[in-house]
PDB file of N, H, CA, C and O in Angstrom:
ATOM      1  N   MET A   1       0.840  -1.182   0.000  1.00  0.00           N
ATOM      2  CA  MET A   1       0.000   0.000   0.000  1.00  0.00           C
ATOM      3  C   MET A   1       0.880   1.239   0.000  1.00  0.00           C
ATOM      4  O   MET A   1       1.749   1.375   0.862  1.00  0.00           O
ATOM      5  N   GLU A   2       0.676   2.139  -0.941  1.00  0.00           N
ATOM      6  H   GLU A   2      -0.029   2.029  -1.641  1.00  0.00           H
ATOM      7  CA  GLU A   2       1.472   3.357  -1.075  1.00  0.00           C
ATOM      8  C   GLU A   2       0.981   4.441  -0.128  1.00  0.00           C
ATOM      9  O   GLU A   2      -0.224   4.609   0.065  1.00  0.00           O
ATOM     10  N   CYS A   3       1.910   5.171   0.458  1.00  0.00           N
ATOM     11  H   CYS A   3       2.888   5.035   0.302  1.00  0.00           H
ATOM     12  CA  CYS A   3       1.566   6.333   1.278  1.00  0.00           C
ATOM     13  C   CYS A   3       1.132   7.467   0.361  1.00  0.00           C
ATOM     14  O   CYS A   3       1.568   7.539  -0.788  1.00  0.00           O
ATOM     15  N   ASP A   4       0.270   8.357   0.864  1.00  0.00           N
ATOM     16  H   ASP A   4      -0.085   8.298   1.797  1.00  0.00           H
ATOM     17  CA  ASP A   4      -0.167   9.498   0.066  1.00  0.00           C
ATOM     18  C   ASP A   4       0.989  10.430  -0.260  1.00  0.00           C
ATOM     19  O   ASP A   4       0.998  11.038  -1.330  1.00  0.00           O
ATOM     20  N   PHE A   5       1.968  10.560   0.636  1.00  0.00           N
ATOM     21  H   PHE A   5       1.961  10.066   1.505  1.00  0.00           H
ATOM     22  CA  PHE A   5       3.067  11.494   0.437  1.00  0.00           C
ATOM     23  C   PHE A   5       4.283  10.853  -0.217  1.00  0.00           C
ATOM     24  O   PHE A   5       5.292  11.528  -0.425  1.00  0.00           O
ATOM     25  N   CYS A   6       4.213   9.596  -0.539  1.00  0.00           N
ATOM     26  H   CYS A   6       3.393   9.048  -0.370  1.00  0.00           H
ATOM     27  CA  CYS A   6       5.327   8.904  -1.200  1.00  0.00           C
ATOM     28  C   CYS A   6       5.028   8.760  -2.684  1.00  0.00           C
ATOM     29  O   CYS A   6       3.904   8.447  -3.076  1.00  0.00           O
ATOM     30  N   THR A   7       6.028   8.988  -3.487  1.00  0.00           N
ATOM     31  H   THR A   7       6.941   9.243  -3.168  1.00  0.00           H
ATOM     32  CA  THR A   7       5.893   8.802  -4.926  1.00  0.00           C
ATOM     33  C   THR A   7       6.757   7.628  -5.332  1.00  0.00           C
ATOM     34  O   THR A   7       7.938   7.574  -4.990  1.00  0.00           O
ATOM     35  N   ARG A   8       6.184   6.700  -6.051  1.00  0.00           N
ATOM     36  H   ARG A   8       5.224   6.744  -6.329  1.00  0.00           H
ATOM     37  CA  ARG A   8       6.947   5.554  -6.513  1.00  0.00           C
ATOM     38  C   ARG A   8       7.847   6.000  -7.662  1.00  0.00           C
ATOM     39  O   ARG A   8       7.364   6.565  -8.644  1.00  0.00           O
ATOM     40  N   LEU A   9       9.151   5.750  -7.546  1.00  0.00           N
ATOM     41  H   LEU A   9       9.543   5.291  -6.749  1.00  0.00           H
ATOM     42  CA  LEU A   9      10.105   6.139  -8.583  1.00  0.00           C
ATOM     43  C   LEU A   9      10.176   5.110  -9.701  1.00  0.00           C
ATOM     44  O   LEU A   9      10.482   5.452 -10.843  1.00  0.00           O
ATOM     45  N   SER A  10       9.902   3.884  -9.387  1.00  0.00           N
ATOM     46  H   SER A  10       9.654   3.606  -8.459  1.00  0.00           H
ATOM     47  CA  SER A  10       9.941   2.812 -10.388  1.00  0.00           C
ATOM     48  C   SER A  10       9.064   1.676  -9.883  1.00  0.00           C
ATOM     49  O   SER A  10       8.375   1.821  -8.873  1.00  0.00           O
ATOM     50  N   ASP A  11       9.088   0.562 -10.573  1.00  0.00           N
ATOM     51  H   ASP A  11       9.648   0.445 -11.393  1.00  0.00           H
ATOM     52  CA  ASP A  11       8.344  -0.605 -10.110  1.00  0.00           C
ATOM     53  C   ASP A  11       8.979  -1.207  -8.869  1.00  0.00           C
ATOM     54  O   ASP A  11       8.356  -2.005  -8.168  1.00  0.00           O
ATOM     55  N   ASP A  12      10.216  -0.826  -8.599  1.00  0.00           N
ATOM     56  H   ASP A  12      10.723  -0.178  -9.168  1.00  0.00           H
ATOM     57  CA  ASP A  12      10.940  -1.298  -7.429  1.00  0.00           C
ATOM     58  C   ASP A  12      10.450  -0.543  -6.205  1.00  0.00           C
ATOM     59  O   ASP A  12      10.593   0.678  -6.136  1.00  0.00           O
ATOM     60  N   HIS A  13       9.875  -1.246  -5.240  1.00  0.00           N
ATOM     61  H   HIS A  13       9.758  -2.237  -5.296  1.00  0.00           H
ATOM     62  CA  HIS A  13       9.332  -0.616  -4.036  1.00  0.00           C
ATOM     63  C   HIS A  13      10.425  -0.159  -3.076  1.00  0.00           C
ATOM     64  O   HIS A  13      10.117   0.351  -1.998  1.00  0.00           O
ATOM     65  N   SER A  14      11.688  -0.328  -3.440  1.00  0.00           N
ATOM     66  H   SER A  14      11.938  -0.742  -4.315  1.00  0.00           H
ATOM     67  CA  SER A  14      12.778   0.012  -2.530  1.00  0.00           C
ATOM     68  C   SER A  14      13.231   1.460  -2.679  1.00  0.00           C
ATOM     69  O   SER A  14      14.170   1.871  -1.997  1.00  0.00           O
ATOM     70  N   GLN A  15      12.596   2.248  -3.548  1.00  0.00           N
ATOM     71  H   GLN A  15      11.834   1.914  -4.102  1.00  0.00           H
ATOM     72  CA  GLN A  15      12.970   3.649  -3.721  1.00  0.00           C
ATOM     73  C   GLN A  15      11.769   4.539  -3.447  1.00  0.00           C
ATOM     74  O   GLN A  15      10.664   4.268  -3.916  1.00  0.00           O
ATOM     75  N   ARG A  16      11.991   5.601  -2.687  1.00  0.00           N
ATOM     76  H   ARG A  16      12.889   5.821  -2.306  1.00  0.00           H
ATOM     77  CA  ARG A  16      10.931   6.546  -2.359  1.00  0.00           C
ATOM     78  C   ARG A  16      11.431   7.959  -2.595  1.00  0.00           C
ATOM     79  O   ARG A  16      12.614   8.252  -2.419  1.00  0.00           O
ATOM     80  N   LEU A  17      10.521   8.829  -2.995  1.00  0.00           N
ATOM     81  H   LEU A  17       9.560   8.592  -3.138  1.00  0.00           H
ATOM     82  CA  LEU A  17      10.800  10.251  -3.135  1.00  0.00           C
ATOM     83  C   LEU A  17       9.863  10.997  -2.203  1.00  0.00           C
ATOM     84  O   LEU A  17       8.642  10.890  -2.321  1.00  0.00           O
ATOM     85  N   LEU A  18      10.434  11.753  -1.276  1.00  0.00           N
ATOM     86  H   LEU A  18      11.426  11.840  -1.179  1.00  0.00           H
ATOM     87  CA  LEU A  18       9.645  12.577  -0.370  1.00  0.00           C
ATOM     88  C   LEU A  18       9.915  14.030  -0.707  1.00  0.00           C
ATOM     89  O   LEU A  18      11.066  14.462  -0.753  1.00  0.00           O
ATOM     90  N   LYS A  19       8.859  14.777  -0.942  1.00  0.00           N
ATOM     91  H   LYS A  19       7.923  14.426  -0.905  1.00  0.00           H
ATOM     92  CA  LYS A  19       8.983  16.203  -1.238  1.00  0.00           C
ATOM     93  C   LYS A  19       8.653  16.972   0.033  1.00  0.00           C
ATOM     94  O   LYS A  19       7.554  16.854   0.574  1.00  0.00           O
ATOM     95  N   VAL A  20       9.615  17.762   0.506  1.00  0.00           N
ATOM     96  H   VAL A  20      10.508  17.858   0.067  1.00  0.00           H
ATOM     97  CA  VAL A  20       9.469  18.498   1.759  1.00  0.00           C
ATOM     98  C   VAL A  20       9.486  19.982   1.446  1.00  0.00           C
ATOM     99  O   VAL A  20      10.475  20.494   0.920  1.00  0.00           O
ATOM    100  N   LEU A  21       8.414  20.672   1.760  1.00  0.00           N
ATOM    101  H   LEU A  21       7.611  20.257   2.187  1.00  0.00           H
ATOM    102  CA  LEU A  21       8.296  22.102   1.550  1.00  0.00           C
ATOM    103  C   LEU A  21       8.683  22.799   2.848  1.00  0.00           C
ATOM    104  O   LEU A  21       8.030  22.616   3.875  1.00  0.00           O
ATOM    105  N   VAL A  22       9.759  23.606   2.801  1.00  0.00           N
ATOM    106  H   VAL A  22      10.290  23.755   1.967  1.00  0.00           H
ATOM    107  CA  VAL A  22      10.237  24.314   3.986  1.00  0.00           C
ATOM    108  C   VAL A  22       9.715  25.748   3.909  1.00  0.00           C
ATOM    109  O   VAL A  22      10.090  26.514   3.021  1.00  0.00           O
ATOM    110  N   ILE A  23       8.845  26.094   4.855  1.00  0.00           N
ATOM    111  H   ILE A  23       8.541  25.473   5.577  1.00  0.00           H
ATOM    112  CA  ILE A  23       8.224  27.416   4.843  1.00  0.00           C
ATOM    113  C   ILE A  23       8.485  28.131   6.157  1.00  0.00           C
ATOM    114  O   ILE A  23       8.734  27.501   7.185  1.00  0.00           O
ATOM    115  N   GLY A  24       8.426  29.444   6.111  1.00  0.00           N
ATOM    116  H   GLY A  24       8.224  29.955   5.276  1.00  0.00           H
ATOM    117  CA  GLY A  24       8.606  30.254   7.308  1.00  0.00           C
ATOM    118  C   GLY A  24       8.789  31.705   6.929  1.00  0.00           C
ATOM    119  O   GLY A  24       8.881  32.040   5.748  1.00  0.00           O
ATOM    120  N   ASP A  25       8.842  32.561   7.923  1.00  0.00           N
ATOM    121  H   ASP A  25       8.767  32.288   8.883  1.00  0.00           H
ATOM    122  CA  ASP A  25       9.012  33.995   7.693  1.00  0.00           C
ATOM    123  C   ASP A  25      10.377  34.301   7.095  1.00  0.00           C
ATOM    124  O   ASP A  25      11.292  33.480   7.146  1.00  0.00           O
ATOM    125  N   LEU A  26      10.498  35.479   6.535  1.00  0.00           N
ATOM    126  H   LEU A  26       9.754  36.147   6.494  1.00  0.00           H
ATOM    127  CA  LEU A  26      11.742  35.976   5.950  1.00  0.00           C
ATOM    128  C   LEU A  26      12.847  36.024   7.003  1.00  0.00           C
ATOM    129  O   LEU A  26      12.647  36.568   8.089  1.00  0.00           O
ATOM    130  N   GLY A  27      14.005  35.460   6.687  1.00  0.00           N
ATOM    131  H   GLY A  27      14.168  35.018   5.805  1.00  0.00           H
ATOM    132  CA  GLY A  27      15.185  35.579   7.537  1.00  0.00           C
ATOM    133  C   GLY A  27      15.242  34.664   8.746  1.00  0.00           C
ATOM    134  O   GLY A  27      16.050  34.898   9.644  1.00  0.00           O
ATOM    135  N   VAL A  28      14.403  33.618   8.801  1.00  0.00           N
ATOM    136  H   VAL A  28      13.747  33.428   8.071  1.00  0.00           H
ATOM    137  CA  VAL A  28      14.411  32.741   9.976  1.00  0.00           C
ATOM    138  C   VAL A  28      15.433  31.608   9.883  1.00  0.00           C
ATOM    139  O   VAL A  28      15.707  30.947  10.885  1.00  0.00           O
ATOM    140  N   GLY A  29      16.008  31.370   8.683  1.00  0.00           N
ATOM    141  H   GLY A  29      15.786  31.907   7.869  1.00  0.00           H
ATOM    142  CA  GLY A  29      17.049  30.358   8.555  1.00  0.00           C
ATOM    143  C   GLY A  29      16.662  29.125   7.772  1.00  0.00           C
ATOM    144  O   GLY A  29      17.314  28.089   7.905  1.00  0.00           O
ATOM    145  N   LYS A  30      15.632  29.200   6.967  1.00  0.00           N
ATOM    146  H   LYS A  30      15.102  30.042   6.859  1.00  0.00           H
ATOM    147  CA  LYS A  30      15.209  28.039   6.169  1.00  0.00           C
ATOM    148  C   LYS A  30      16.343  27.538   5.279  1.00  0.00           C
ATOM    149  O   LYS A  30      16.650  26.346   5.268  1.00  0.00           O
ATOM    150  N   THR A  31      16.961  28.447   4.539  1.00  0.00           N
ATOM    151  H   THR A  31      16.712  29.415   4.548  1.00  0.00           H
ATOM    152  CA  THR A  31      18.053  28.080   3.631  1.00  0.00           C
ATOM    153  C   THR A  31      19.244  27.540   4.415  1.00  0.00           C
ATOM    154  O   THR A  31      19.866  26.564   3.997  1.00  0.00           O
ATOM    155  N   SER A  32      19.565  28.156   5.533  1.00  0.00           N
ATOM    156  H   SER A  32      19.059  28.949   5.872  1.00  0.00           H
ATOM    157  CA  SER A  32      20.696  27.702   6.355  1.00  0.00           C
ATOM    158  C   SER A  32      20.492  26.290   6.871  1.00  0.00           C
ATOM    159  O   SER A  32      21.426  25.487   6.873  1.00  0.00           O
ATOM    160  N   ILE A  33      19.284  25.980   7.307  1.00  0.00           N
ATOM    161  H   ILE A  33      18.525  26.632   7.306  1.00  0.00           H
ATOM    162  CA  ILE A  33      18.991  24.632   7.798  1.00  0.00           C
ATOM    163  C   ILE A  33      19.135  23.607   6.678  1.00  0.00           C
ATOM    164  O   ILE A  33      19.723  22.543   6.876  1.00  0.00           O
ATOM    165  N   ILE A  34      18.600  23.928   5.509  1.00  0.00           N
ATOM    166  H   ILE A  34      18.123  24.792   5.348  1.00  0.00           H
ATOM    167  CA  ILE A  34      18.689  23.012   4.373  1.00  0.00           C
ATOM    168  C   ILE A  34      20.135  22.799   3.953  1.00  0.00           C
ATOM    169  O   ILE A  34      20.555  21.660   3.749  1.00  0.00           O
ATOM    170  N   LYS A  35      20.911  23.887   3.818  1.00  0.00           N
ATOM    171  H   LYS A  35      20.570  24.812   3.983  1.00  0.00           H
ATOM    172  CA  LYS A  35      22.320  23.752   3.408  1.00  0.00           C
ATOM    173  C   LYS A  35      23.132  22.973   4.430  1.00  0.00           C
ATOM    174  O   LYS A  35      24.006  22.189   4.061  1.00  0.00           O
ATOM    175  N   ARG A  36      22.854  23.180   5.703  1.00  0.00           N
ATOM    176  H   ARG A  36      22.144  23.817   6.004  1.00  0.00           H
ATOM    177  CA  ARG A  36      23.567  22.453   6.755  1.00  0.00           C
ATOM    178  C   ARG A  36      23.238  20.960   6.685  1.00  0.00           C
ATOM    179  O   ARG A  36      24.130  20.122   6.812  1.00  0.00           O
ATOM    180  N   TYR A  37      21.976  20.631   6.487  1.00  0.00           N
ATOM    181  H   TYR A  37      21.251  21.312   6.384  1.00  0.00           H
ATOM    182  CA  TYR A  37      21.561  19.237   6.436  1.00  0.00           C
ATOM    183  C   TYR A  37      22.075  18.515   5.192  1.00  0.00           C
ATOM    184  O   TYR A  37      22.535  17.377   5.279  1.00  0.00           O
ATOM    185  N   VAL A  38      21.997  19.172   4.041  1.00  0.00           N
ATOM    186  H   VAL A  38      21.624  20.097   3.971  1.00  0.00           H
ATOM    187  CA  VAL A  38      22.348  18.513   2.775  1.00  0.00           C
ATOM    188  C   VAL A  38      23.847  18.548   2.505  1.00  0.00           C
ATOM    189  O   VAL A  38      24.422  17.540   2.095  1.00  0.00           O
ATOM    190  N   HIS A  39      24.493  19.704   2.732  1.00  0.00           N
ATOM    191  H   HIS A  39      24.026  20.523   3.065  1.00  0.00           H
ATOM    192  CA  HIS A  39      25.894  19.886   2.340  1.00  0.00           C
ATOM    193  C   HIS A  39      26.864  19.990   3.516  1.00  0.00           C
ATOM    194  O   HIS A  39      28.071  20.086   3.297  1.00  0.00           O
ATOM    195  N   GLN A  40      26.373  19.974   4.751  1.00  0.00           N
ATOM    196  H   GLN A  40      25.392  19.896   4.929  1.00  0.00           H
ATOM    197  CA  GLN A  40      27.194  20.117   5.952  1.00  0.00           C
ATOM    198  C   GLN A  40      28.014  21.408   5.950  1.00  0.00           C
ATOM    199  O   GLN A  40      29.161  21.412   6.396  1.00  0.00           O
ATOM    200  N   VAL A  41      27.436  22.499   5.454  1.00  0.00           N
ATOM    201  H   VAL A  41      26.504  22.496   5.091  1.00  0.00           H
ATOM    202  CA  VAL A  41      28.108  23.796   5.456  1.00  0.00           C
ATOM    203  C   VAL A  41      27.187  24.842   6.086  1.00  0.00           C
ATOM    204  O   VAL A  41      25.965  24.695   6.083  1.00  0.00           O
ATOM    205  N   PHE A  42      27.793  25.893   6.624  1.00  0.00           N
ATOM    206  H   PHE A  42      28.786  26.012   6.628  1.00  0.00           H
ATOM    207  CA  PHE A  42      27.041  27.008   7.182  1.00  0.00           C
ATOM    208  C   PHE A  42      27.738  28.298   6.795  1.00  0.00           C
ATOM    209  O   PHE A  42      28.963  28.401   6.868  1.00  0.00           O
ATOM    210  N   SER A  43      26.959  29.274   6.386  1.00  0.00           N
ATOM    211  H   SER A  43      25.964  29.191   6.327  1.00  0.00           H
ATOM    212  CA  SER A  43      27.494  30.590   6.053  1.00  0.00           C
ATOM    213  C   SER A  43      26.776  31.634   6.889  1.00  0.00           C
ATOM    214  O   SER A  43      25.554  31.584   7.033  1.00  0.00           O
ATOM    215  N   GLN A  44      27.516  32.567   7.434  1.00  0.00           N
ATOM    216  H   GLN A  44      28.508  32.607   7.318  1.00  0.00           H
ATOM    217  CA  GLN A  44      26.922  33.641   8.218  1.00  0.00           C
ATOM    218  C   GLN A  44      26.426  34.777   7.336  1.00  0.00           C
ATOM    219  O   GLN A  44      25.778  35.705   7.822  1.00  0.00           O
ATOM    220  N   HIS A  45      26.725  34.710   6.050  1.00  0.00           N
ATOM    221  H   HIS A  45      27.251  33.957   5.655  1.00  0.00           H
ATOM    222  CA  HIS A  45      26.317  35.771   5.123  1.00  0.00           C
ATOM    223  C   HIS A  45      24.895  35.513   4.642  1.00  0.00           C
ATOM    224  O   HIS A  45      24.588  34.447   4.107  1.00  0.00           O
ATOM    225  N   TYR A  46      24.047  36.491   4.840  1.00  0.00           N
ATOM    226  H   TYR A  46      24.296  37.356   5.274  1.00  0.00           H
ATOM    227  CA  TYR A  46      22.632  36.366   4.481  1.00  0.00           C
ATOM    228  C   TYR A  46      22.427  36.697   3.011  1.00  0.00           C
ATOM    229  O   TYR A  46      22.889  37.730   2.525  1.00  0.00           O
ATOM    230  N   ARG A  47      21.735  35.819   2.316  1.00  0.00           N
ATOM    231  H   ARG A  47      21.359  34.981   2.712  1.00  0.00           H
ATOM    232  CA  ARG A  47      21.341  36.051   0.927  1.00  0.00           C
ATOM    233  C   ARG A  47      19.908  35.565   0.789  1.00  0.00           C
ATOM    234  O   ARG A  47      19.628  34.377   0.950  1.00  0.00           O
ATOM    235  N   ALA A  48      19.010  36.482   0.493  1.00  0.00           N
ATOM    236  H   ALA A  48      19.238  37.447   0.363  1.00  0.00           H
ATOM    237  CA  ALA A  48      17.594  36.132   0.401  1.00  0.00           C
ATOM    238  C   ALA A  48      17.336  35.181  -0.763  1.00  0.00           C
ATOM    239  O   ALA A  48      17.918  35.326  -1.838  1.00  0.00           O
ATOM    240  N   THR A  49      16.468  34.219  -0.539  1.00  0.00           N
ATOM    241  H   THR A  49      15.996  34.102   0.334  1.00  0.00           H
ATOM    242  CA  THR A  49      16.045  33.308  -1.599  1.00  0.00           C
ATOM    243  C   THR A  49      15.007  34.020  -2.459  1.00  0.00           C
ATOM    244  O   THR A  49      14.043  34.592  -1.951  1.00  0.00           O
ATOM    245  N   ILE A  50      15.223  33.973  -3.761  1.00  0.00           N
ATOM    246  H   ILE A  50      16.007  33.508  -4.174  1.00  0.00           H
ATOM    247  CA  ILE A  50      14.276  34.580  -4.695  1.00  0.00           C
ATOM    248  C   ILE A  50      13.501  33.448  -5.352  1.00  0.00           C
ATOM    249  O   ILE A  50      14.084  32.616  -6.047  1.00  0.00           O
ATOM    250  N   GLY A  51      12.207  33.413  -5.138  1.00  0.00           N
ATOM    251  H   GLY A  51      11.734  34.089  -4.574  1.00  0.00           H
ATOM    252  CA  GLY A  51      11.388  32.344  -5.716  1.00  0.00           C
ATOM    253  C   GLY A  51      11.529  31.060  -4.929  1.00  0.00           C
ATOM    254  O   GLY A  51      11.218  31.017  -3.739  1.00  0.00           O
ATOM    255  N   VAL A  52      12.002  30.001  -5.594  1.00  0.00           N
ATOM    256  H   VAL A  52      12.255  30.035  -6.561  1.00  0.00           H
ATOM    257  CA  VAL A  52      12.130  28.678  -4.984  1.00  0.00           C
ATOM    258  C   VAL A  52      13.517  28.129  -5.283  1.00  0.00           C
ATOM    259  O   VAL A  52      14.038  28.303  -6.385  1.00  0.00           O
ATOM    260  N   ASP A  53      14.109  27.468  -4.304  1.00  0.00           N
ATOM    261  H   ASP A  53      13.686  27.327  -3.409  1.00  0.00           H
ATOM    262  CA  ASP A  53      15.384  26.773  -4.486  1.00  0.00           C
ATOM    263  C   ASP A  53      15.143  25.316  -4.087  1.00  0.00           C
ATOM    264  O   ASP A  53      14.254  25.026  -3.287  1.00  0.00           O
ATOM    265  N   PHE A  54      15.939  24.400  -4.649  1.00  0.00           N
ATOM    266  H   PHE A  54      16.662  24.635  -5.299  1.00  0.00           H
ATOM    267  CA  PHE A  54      15.762  22.979  -4.387  1.00  0.00           C
ATOM    268  C   PHE A  54      17.071  22.365  -3.907  1.00  0.00           C
ATOM    269  O   PHE A  54      18.154  22.811  -4.285  1.00  0.00           O
ATOM    270  N   ALA A  55      16.959  21.347  -3.077  1.00  0.00           N
ATOM    271  H   ALA A  55      16.079  20.985  -2.770  1.00  0.00           H
ATOM    272  CA  ALA A  55      18.118  20.558  -2.669  1.00  0.00           C
ATOM    273  C   ALA A  55      17.673  19.097  -2.607  1.00  0.00           C
ATOM    274  O   ALA A  55      16.506  18.808  -2.340  1.00  0.00           O
ATOM    275  N   LEU A  56      18.602  18.187  -2.853  1.00  0.00           N
ATOM    276  H   LEU A  56      19.549  18.421  -3.070  1.00  0.00           H
ATOM    277  CA  LEU A  56      18.299  16.766  -2.832  1.00  0.00           C
ATOM    278  C   LEU A  56      19.236  16.059  -1.857  1.00  0.00           C
ATOM    279  O   LEU A  56      20.452  16.247  -1.904  1.00  0.00           O
ATOM    280  N   LYS A  57      18.665  15.254  -0.985  1.00  0.00           N
ATOM    281  H   LYS A  57      17.677  15.101  -0.947  1.00  0.00           H
ATOM    282  CA  LYS A  57      19.432  14.455  -0.027  1.00  0.00           C
ATOM    283  C   LYS A  57      19.015  13.008  -0.213  1.00  0.00           C
ATOM    284  O   LYS A  57      17.829  12.687  -0.138  1.00  0.00           O
ATOM    285  N   VAL A  58      19.977  12.139  -0.454  1.00  0.00           N
ATOM    286  H   VAL A  58      20.940  12.400  -0.515  1.00  0.00           H
ATOM    287  CA  VAL A  58      19.699  10.713  -0.640  1.00  0.00           C
ATOM    288  C   VAL A  58      20.092   9.980   0.631  1.00  0.00           C
ATOM    289  O   VAL A  58      21.210  10.125   1.126  1.00  0.00           O
ATOM    290  N   LEU A  59      19.160   9.192   1.154  1.00  0.00           N
ATOM    291  H   LEU A  59      18.252   9.074   0.752  1.00  0.00           H
ATOM    292  CA  LEU A  59      19.376   8.458   2.401  1.00  0.00           C
ATOM    293  C   LEU A  59      19.181   6.971   2.176  1.00  0.00           C
ATOM    294  O   LEU A  59      18.319   6.562   1.399  1.00  0.00           O
ATOM    295  N   GLN A  60      19.976   6.169   2.849  1.00  0.00           N
ATOM    296  H   GLN A  60      20.676   6.502   3.480  1.00  0.00           H
ATOM    297  CA  GLN A  60      19.778   4.719   2.868  1.00  0.00           C
ATOM    298  C   GLN A  60      18.959   4.439   4.120  1.00  0.00           C
ATOM    299  O   GLN A  60      19.479   4.522   5.233  1.00  0.00           O
ATOM    300  N   TRP A  61      17.673   4.105   3.949  1.00  0.00           N
ATOM    301  H   TRP A  61      17.250   4.037   3.045  1.00  0.00           H
ATOM    302  CA  TRP A  61      16.778   3.950   5.095  1.00  0.00           C
ATOM    303  C   TRP A  61      17.022   2.619   5.812  1.00  0.00           C
ATOM    304  O   TRP A  61      17.173   2.591   7.034  1.00  0.00           O
ATOM    305  N   ASP A  62      17.058   1.579   5.097  1.00  0.00           N
ATOM    306  H   ASP A  62      16.936   1.603   4.104  1.00  0.00           H
ATOM    307  CA  ASP A  62      17.399   0.268   5.645  1.00  0.00           C
ATOM    308  C   ASP A  62      18.188  -0.464   4.566  1.00  0.00           C
ATOM    309  O   ASP A  62      18.646   0.158   3.607  1.00  0.00           O
ATOM    310  N   HIS A  63      18.348  -1.742   4.706  1.00  0.00           N
ATOM    311  H   HIS A  63      17.977  -2.248   5.485  1.00  0.00           H
ATOM    312  CA  HIS A  63      19.160  -2.476   3.726  1.00  0.00           C
ATOM    313  C   HIS A  63      18.546  -2.475   2.333  1.00  0.00           C
ATOM    314  O   HIS A  63      19.248  -2.689   1.345  1.00  0.00           O
ATOM    315  N   ALA A  64      17.232  -2.232   2.247  1.00  0.00           N
ATOM    316  H   ALA A  64      16.661  -2.058   3.049  1.00  0.00           H
ATOM    317  CA  ALA A  64      16.568  -2.381   0.954  1.00  0.00           C
ATOM    318  C   ALA A  64      15.905  -1.106   0.434  1.00  0.00           C
ATOM    319  O   ALA A  64      15.381  -1.108  -0.679  1.00  0.00           O
ATOM    320  N   THR A  65      15.913  -0.027   1.202  1.00  0.00           N
ATOM    321  H   THR A  65      16.339  -0.026   2.107  1.00  0.00           H
ATOM    322  CA  THR A  65      15.158   1.161   0.805  1.00  0.00           C
ATOM    323  C   THR A  65      16.053   2.390   0.690  1.00  0.00           C
ATOM    324  O   THR A  65      16.808   2.719   1.604  1.00  0.00           O
ATOM    325  N   VAL A  66      15.949   3.057  -0.453  1.00  0.00           N
ATOM    326  H   VAL A  66      15.335   2.789  -1.196  1.00  0.00           H
ATOM    327  CA  VAL A  66      16.626   4.340  -0.670  1.00  0.00           C
ATOM    328  C   VAL A  66      15.559   5.424  -0.660  1.00  0.00           C
ATOM    329  O   VAL A  66      14.550   5.322  -1.358  1.00  0.00           O
ATOM    330  N   VAL A  67      15.791   6.464   0.141  1.00  0.00           N
ATOM    331  H   VAL A  67      16.610   6.546   0.708  1.00  0.00           H
ATOM    332  CA  VAL A  67      14.853   7.580   0.235  1.00  0.00           C
ATOM    333  C   VAL A  67      15.538   8.817  -0.325  1.00  0.00           C
ATOM    334  O   VAL A  67      16.645   9.169   0.081  1.00  0.00           O
ATOM    335  N   ARG A  68      14.866   9.465  -1.257  1.00  0.00           N
ATOM    336  H   ARG A  68      13.967   9.179  -1.587  1.00  0.00           H
ATOM    337  CA  ARG A  68      15.361  10.727  -1.813  1.00  0.00           C
ATOM    338  C   ARG A  68      14.486  11.846  -1.261  1.00  0.00           C
ATOM    339  O   ARG A  68      13.282  11.890  -1.513  1.00  0.00           O
ATOM    340  N   LEU A  69      15.104  12.748  -0.507  1.00  0.00           N
ATOM    341  H   LEU A  69      16.083  12.713  -0.302  1.00  0.00           H
ATOM    342  CA  LEU A  69      14.391  13.894   0.025  1.00  0.00           C
ATOM    343  C   LEU A  69      14.578  15.063  -0.918  1.00  0.00           C
ATOM    344  O   LEU A  69      15.707  15.500  -1.142  1.00  0.00           O
ATOM    345  N   GLN A  70      13.522  15.565  -1.462  1.00  0.00           N
ATOM    346  H   GLN A  70      12.605  15.210  -1.280  1.00  0.00           H
ATOM    347  CA  GLN A  70      13.583  16.759  -2.304  1.00  0.00           C
ATOM    348  C   GLN A  70      13.100  17.908  -1.427  1.00  0.00           C
ATOM    349  O   GLN A  70      11.911  18.015  -1.127  1.00  0.00           O
ATOM    350  N   LEU A  71      14.035  18.768  -1.019  1.00  0.00           N
ATOM    351  H   LEU A  71      15.001  18.682  -1.263  1.00  0.00           H
ATOM    352  CA  LEU A  71      13.737  19.865  -0.112  1.00  0.00           C
ATOM    353  C   LEU A  71      13.490  21.135  -0.915  1.00  0.00           C
ATOM    354  O   LEU A  71      14.367  21.585  -1.652  1.00  0.00           O
ATOM    355  N   TRP A  72      12.309  21.712  -0.777  1.00  0.00           N
ATOM    356  H   TRP A  72      11.597  21.347  -0.178  1.00  0.00           H
ATOM    357  CA  TRP A  72      11.921  22.917  -1.485  1.00  0.00           C
ATOM    358  C   TRP A  72      12.095  24.082  -0.522  1.00  0.00           C
ATOM    359  O   TRP A  72      11.459  24.124   0.531  1.00  0.00           O
ATOM    360  N   ASP A  73      12.949  25.017  -0.881  1.00  0.00           N
ATOM    361  H   ASP A  73      13.465  24.983  -1.736  1.00  0.00           H
ATOM    362  CA  ASP A  73      13.225  26.205  -0.087  1.00  0.00           C
ATOM    363  C   ASP A  73      12.423  27.365  -0.678  1.00  0.00           C
ATOM    364  O   ASP A  73      12.770  27.900  -1.731  1.00  0.00           O
ATOM    365  N   ILE A  74      11.354  27.745   0.008  1.00  0.00           N
ATOM    366  H   ILE A  74      11.072  27.310   0.864  1.00  0.00           H
ATOM    367  CA  ILE A  74      10.445  28.769  -0.489  1.00  0.00           C
ATOM    368  C   ILE A  74      10.826  30.123   0.111  1.00  0.00           C
ATOM    369  O   ILE A  74      11.111  30.218   1.304  1.00  0.00           O
ATOM    370  N   ALA A  75      10.831  31.165  -0.715  1.00  0.00           N
ATOM    371  H   ALA A  75      10.600  31.088  -1.685  1.00  0.00           H
ATOM    372  CA  ALA A  75      11.145  32.505  -0.230  1.00  0.00           C
ATOM    373  C   ALA A  75      10.127  32.923   0.831  1.00  0.00           C
ATOM    374  O   ALA A  75       8.934  32.650   0.703  1.00  0.00           O
ATOM    375  N   GLY A  76      10.617  33.591   1.881  1.00  0.00           N
ATOM    376  H   GLY A  76      11.587  33.813   1.984  1.00  0.00           H
ATOM    377  CA  GLY A  76       9.761  34.028   2.986  1.00  0.00           C
ATOM    378  C   GLY A  76       8.824  35.091   2.570  1.00  0.00           C
ATOM    379  O   GLY A  76       8.032  35.570   3.382  1.00  0.00           O
TER     380      GLY A  76
END
């Protein structure tokens, strides 16, 4: 049974795509949290997101499941 928030990437049930929309007020750190989680980097320099930015994080959930997190960074 498929979850409503999971998208099947292929006939192989071992791959999942989760789309995560990160929302919040202007300047609260949405982009910083995403960059830290995906790339393990942090910058103290503020640069406003214009429109939408995307990041992808691939996780090995268990021995048989790969989860791809598509993180959507929405401008505040």
